Structure formats: structure tokens, C-alpha cells
C-alpha positions in Angstrom: 15.5 -21.9 -13.8 15.1 -18.3 -14.9 13.4 -15.9 -12.7 9.6 -15.4 -13.0 8.5 -11.9 -14.2 6.1 -9.9 -12.1 3.2 -8.3 -14.1 4.2 -4.7 -14.3 0.6 -3.5 -14.1 0.1 -5.4 -10.9 3.2 -4.2 -9.1 2.0 -0.6 -9.6 -1.5 -1.3 -8.2 -1.1 -3.8 -5.4 1.0 -4.2 -2.2 1.1 -7.2 0.1 0.5 -6.5 3.8 2.4 -8.2 6.5 -0.5 -10.5 7.3 -0.6 -11.7 3.7 -3.7 -9.7 2.5 -3.4 -7.5 -0.5 -3.9 -3.8 -0.4 -5.3 -1.9 -3.4 -6.5 1.7 -4.0 -10.2 2.6 -4.5 -11.6 2.9 -8.0 -13.9 5.7 -9.3 -12.0 8.6 -7.8 -10.0 9.8 -10.9 -12.3 12.0 -12.9 -16.0 13.1 -13.4 -16.1 13.9 -9.7 -18.7 16.7 -10.0 -21.7 14.4 -10.2 -20.5 12.3 -7.3 -21.6 13.3 -3.8 -19.2 14.4 -1.2 -20.1 11.4 1.0 -19.3 9.1 -1.9 -15.9 10.7 -2.5 -15.1 10.6 1.2 -15.8 6.9 1.3 -13.5 6.3 -1.7 -10.5 7.7 0.2 -7.8 5.4 1.5 -6.8 1.9 0.6 -8.9 -1.2 0.8 -8.3 -4.9 0.5 -8.6 -7.2 -2.5 -11.6 -9.4 -2.3 -11.0 -13.1 -1.4 -12.3 -14.3 -4.7 -9.7 -12.2 -6.6 -6.7 -12.7 -4.2 -5.5 -15.9 -5.9 -5.3 -14.3 -9.3 -3.5 -11.2 -7.9 -1.0 -13.4 -6.1 -0.3 -15.2 -9.3 0.6 -11.9 -10.9 3.0 -11.1 -8.0 5.1 -14.3 -7.7 7.6 -12.9 -5.2 5.2 -11.0 -3.0 
């Protein structure tokens, strides 16, 4: 059997943690930051996990993770 290909967009955006959960970066932090409050931007820092309803589809895009 040939190897399965990983979706190249998914491998740039997601990492699998040791426990099996999937780590992702926060959205809405790239541009148009002047109208967002400092508190909002502070809470968008750092990684977060993929929601459980989306984790199956993300794992399908990362077959060897």
C-alpha cells in the first residue's frame, strides 16, 4: 500500500500533544488589532486545544500523528 498523504495545511496549523489532544493557535490575532481591546488581545495569546467536535476531522487530516 502507498503511504497516506498528510494535508499540508493541517500540518502547518496543528500539533498533537503527548496525551493525544490537538494543539492549535488562536484566531483573530493577525490584523485589524487597533479596534480590539488589550484584554481581548491578551486572551488570544498562546495555544489552545481543538474542540472535541472537530478533533476527529483534524485527526483524519493528520494520519500519522
